[in-house]
N, C-alpha and C positions, 0 to 999 in steps of 0.2 A: 074489384079487379085490380090487381097491382100492376104498375107499369115498369118498364125498363127505364132506369134513370140515365140520362145523358150525362156522362162524366167527361170533364176536359181538364186541361192544364190548370186553369184558374180555380175550379171547384173541387179538384181531386182530394185535397187535404180535408175539407169539411165533409164531403159526401162519403169518402171511403175511410180515410185514415182516422177520423174522429167519430166514425159511425159507432153507435152503441150495440150493434149486432154484426155478425159476420157479412162480408160482402164479396160477391162473385162479380169480378170485372172482366168483361170480354173486350180484348184488344183486337179491333177489326178494321177493315176498310171496305169501301163500296165495291171495288173491283175484285174482291176476294170471294170466289165461288163457295169454298167450304165455310167462310164466315156467314154467308147467306143461308146455308144449310143449317147452321147452328141456331140461327135467330128464333125460329119457331120453338125450338126446345127450351131456349132461355125464357121465352114468354110463358111457357107452361110452368117452368120452375118458379118464376117470380110469382105466379098466381098460387101455386101449391104451397109455397114457403112464405107466403105473405105474413109479416110480422116477425118472422124468425130470420130472414136472410134478405139482404138488399141486393138487387141485381142491377149492374150498371153496364153501359157500353161506352168505350172510348175509341174514337176514330183516330187511328195512328197517323193518318195523313194530315189531319188537322191539329194533332196534339203530340208532336214528336218529342217534346221535352219529357213528358211523363213516360212515354214508351221507351225512350232512351234510359231514363232513370232505372227502369225495371228490366232492362236488357232484352227487350222484345225483339227477336230476330225473325221469327216466323209467326204468321197469323193463320187461323185464329189461335191466340194464346189467352187462356183464361186463368186469372190468378184469383185465389181465394184469400182474402184478408180477414184477420181476426185480431181486434186489439191494435190495429194500426200496422200489423206485420203480415207479410206473405206467409201463409201456412200450407198452401198447396198450389200446384200449377198443372193445368191440363193444356197440352199443345195439340192442335189439330181438331177436326171434326170427329167427335166420338159419339156413341150412342147415349141417349138419355140415361140409361142405367148407370153408366160410369159417372156421369155428373152427380147422380142421386147418391151413389155409394160414397163419393168423396165428401159431399155436402153433409150426409148423415154423420160421418165421423167427426165433423166439426161442430155441429149444432146439437149433438146428443146431450 
């Protein structure tokens, strides 16, 4: 069972930018209702794509440096990184189907 990786300002480069597979990073906060709705979907995706995709969560309240670097203005914002670069972005709580469609394009 794959776990969601806690990503923060200090480990972002190693966990995400230097990762050898695509990474989906959820920029979220504890007080954000839609963020909490997305969480179970991300757990399912982490399990279903284990070995092909890393799924991380970055708390914007505790890691404002990284959130600012990527211009996060509203949450949840989910960025998909591949080869250290942002290749896609999903803003807001969307159905699992939309996540899967976006992920499939990148890991094909």
